[in-house]
C-alpha positions as CSV (number, residue, x, y, z in Angstrom):
1,X,47.2,7.0,125.0
2,X,47.7,3.3,125.8
3,X,46.6,0.6,123.2
4,X,43.7,-1.6,123.8
5,X,43.1,-5.2,122.6
6,X,40.7,-3.8,120.0
7,X,43.5,-1.5,118.7
8,X,45.9,-4.3,117.9
9,X,43.3,-6.3,116.1
10,X,42.9,-3.2,113.9
11,X,42.1,-3.1,110.2
12,X,43.9,0.1,109.7
13,X,47.4,1.3,110.6
14,X,48.3,2.5,114.1
15,X,51.6,4.3,114.6
16,X,53.1,3.9,118.1
17,X,56.1,5.0,120.2
18,X,57.9,2.2,122.1
19,X,59.3,2.6,125.6
20,X,63.1,3.1,125.5
21,X,63.9,1.0,128.6
22,X,62.0,-1.9,127.0
23,X,64.1,-1.5,123.8
24,X,67.3,-1.5,125.8
25,X,66.2,-4.7,127.5
26,X,65.5,-6.4,124.2
27,X,68.8,-5.1,122.7
28,X,70.7,-7.1,125.4
29,X,69.4,-10.3,123.7
30,X,69.5,-9.3,120.1
31,X,71.8,-6.5,118.9
32,X,69.6,-6.0,115.8
33,X,67.0,-4.4,118.0
34,X,67.6,-0.7,117.2
35,X,68.1,1.8,119.9
36,X,67.2,5.4,119.1
37,X,69.6,7.6,121.0
38,X,67.9,10.9,121.9
39,X,64.8,10.2,119.8
40,X,61.7,8.1,120.0
41,X,61.4,4.6,118.5
42,X,58.3,5.0,116.3
43,X,56.8,2.3,114.2
44,X,53.7,0.6,112.9
45,X,51.7,-1.8,115.1
46,X,50.8,-5.1,113.5
47,X,49.5,-8.4,114.8
48,X,51.8,-11.5,114.2
49,X,51.7,-14.9,116.0
50,X,48.9,-13.5,118.2
51,X,51.1,-10.7,119.5
52,X,51.6,-7.1,118.8
53,X,54.7,-6.3,116.8
54,X,56.1,-2.9,116.0
55,X,57.8,-2.4,112.6
56,X,60.2,0.5,113.0
57,X,59.9,3.5,110.8
58,X,63.1,5.0,109.5
59,X,63.4,8.4,108.0
60,X,66.6,7.6,106.3
61,X,65.7,7.4,102.6
62,X,67.6,5.6,99.8
63,X,69.1,8.9,98.6
64,X,70.3,9.8,102.1
65,X,71.9,6.3,102.4
66,X,73.7,6.7,99.0
67,X,75.1,10.1,100.1
68,X,76.7,8.2,103.1
69,X,78.1,5.6,100.8
70,X,75.5,3.0,101.9
71,X,73.5,0.6,99.6
72,X,69.8,0.8,99.1
73,X,67.9,-1.3,101.7
74,X,66.7,-4.7,100.5
75,X,63.2,-4.5,99.1
76,X,62.4,-8.0,100.5
77,X,62.5,-6.7,104.0
78,X,61.8,-3.0,103.5
79,X,58.6,-1.1,102.6
80,X,59.6,2.2,100.9
81,X,57.0,4.8,101.8
82,X,56.4,7.4,99.2
83,X,54.4,10.7,98.9
84,X,53.9,12.5,95.6
85,X,56.2,10.0,94.0
86,X,59.1,10.7,96.4
87,X,60.5,8.3,99.0
88,X,60.0,9.8,102.5
89,X,60.7,6.9,104.8
90,X,61.0,3.2,105.2
91,X,59.4,0.4,107.3
92,X,62.1,-2.1,108.4
93,X,60.3,-5.5,108.6
94,X,63.6,-7.3,109.5
95,X,63.9,-5.2,112.7
96,X,60.3,-5.6,113.9
97,X,59.9,-6.5,117.5
98,X,57.2,-7.9,119.8
99,X,55.9,-5.3,122.2
100,X,53.5,-5.6,125.1
101,X,50.7,-3.0,124.9
102,X,51.8,-1.3,128.1
103,X,55.2,-0.5,126.5
104,X,53.7,1.5,123.7
105,X,52.0,4.9,123.3
106,X,49.6,5.5,120.4
107,X,50.6,8.5,118.4
108,X,47.7,10.8,117.5
109,X,48.4,12.6,114.3
110,X,47.3,16.2,114.0
111,X,46.9,16.7,110.2
112,X,47.5,20.4,110.5
113,X,50.8,20.1,112.4
114,X,52.2,16.7,111.4
115,X,52.1,16.7,107.6
116,X,55.1,14.4,107.4
117,X,53.4,11.7,109.6
118,X,50.1,12.3,107.9
119,X,51.8,11.5,104.5
120,X,53.2,8.3,106.0
121,X,49.9,7.4,107.4
122,X,48.1,7.9,104.1
123,X,50.6,5.5,102.4
124,X,50.3,3.0,105.2
125,X,46.5,3.0,105.0
126,X,46.6,2.5,101.3
127,X,49.0,-0.4,101.4
128,X,47.9,-1.9,104.7
129,X,47.2,-5.4,103.5
130,X,50.5,-5.7,101.6
131,X,52.4,-4.4,104.6
132,X,50.9,-6.9,107.1
133,X,51.3,-9.7,104.6
134,X,55.0,-8.8,104.1
135,X,55.6,-8.8,107.9
136,X,53.9,-12.2,108.4
137,X,55.8,-13.7,105.4
138,X,59.2,-12.5,106.8
139,X,58.3,-13.8,110.3
140,X,57.4,-17.2,108.9
141,X,60.3,-17.6,106.4
142,X,62.8,-16.5,109.1
143,X,62.3,-19.9,110.7
144,X,61.4,-22.1,107.6
145,X,64.6,-24.0,106.7
146,X,62.9,-25.0,103.4
147,X,62.6,-21.4,102.3
148,X,65.1,-20.2,99.8
149,X,65.3,-17.0,101.9
150,X,66.0,-18.8,105.2
151,X,69.7,-18.1,105.4
152,X,69.4,-14.5,104.3
153,X,66.5,-13.7,106.7
154,X,68.3,-15.5,109.6
155,X,71.3,-13.2,109.0
156,X,69.5,-9.9,108.8
157,X,66.3,-10.3,110.9
158,X,65.8,-10.0,114.6
159,X,65.3,-13.4,116.3
160,X,61.5,-12.9,116.7
161,X,60.9,-16.0,118.7
162,X,63.7,-15.2,121.2
163,X,62.4,-11.7,121.5
164,X,58.8,-13.0,122.1
165,X,60.2,-15.1,125.1
166,X,62.1,-12.1,126.4
167,X,59.1,-9.8,126.0
168,X,57.0,-12.1,128.0
169,X,59.6,-12.3,130.7
170,X,59.9,-8.5,130.8
171,X,56.1,-8.1,131.0
172,X,55.8,-10.4,133.9
173,X,58.7,-8.6,135.7
174,X,57.1,-5.1,135.2
């Protein structure tokens, strides 16, 4: 199901899948754009700078990262999604990307089959305002040289404005 203008002006979460060729195109300009080899790139659609952005969902939890010898993700740029008091996935705001509507597919959740996604969706719906505020804050501070977080965010976030330009170019080519 393709997204409509009314969808991206939503007041509740929409989970989408992003076209893999489009991801590969963006990755050519910013290596922080994550490619999902052999699996779909799934994320949360939000509206930033009058564009649709997708914040990637990662199923790698903090406990799984620690087993691999990795540190916990930074809470400034990550939303830790929980169900029944247990972390089940993460939203990676630093890796969010602008995506034209025609490069997404809305995911319809069947509550009887997709209990994992349903738990994520419940969390996203409950914390919707905080999630969208966090995304906007990261977007703005990424370019605000007066922000105490500017250097940190520049180092770990995608170059959102560059990706917006490349997204626009891609969409006019398609």
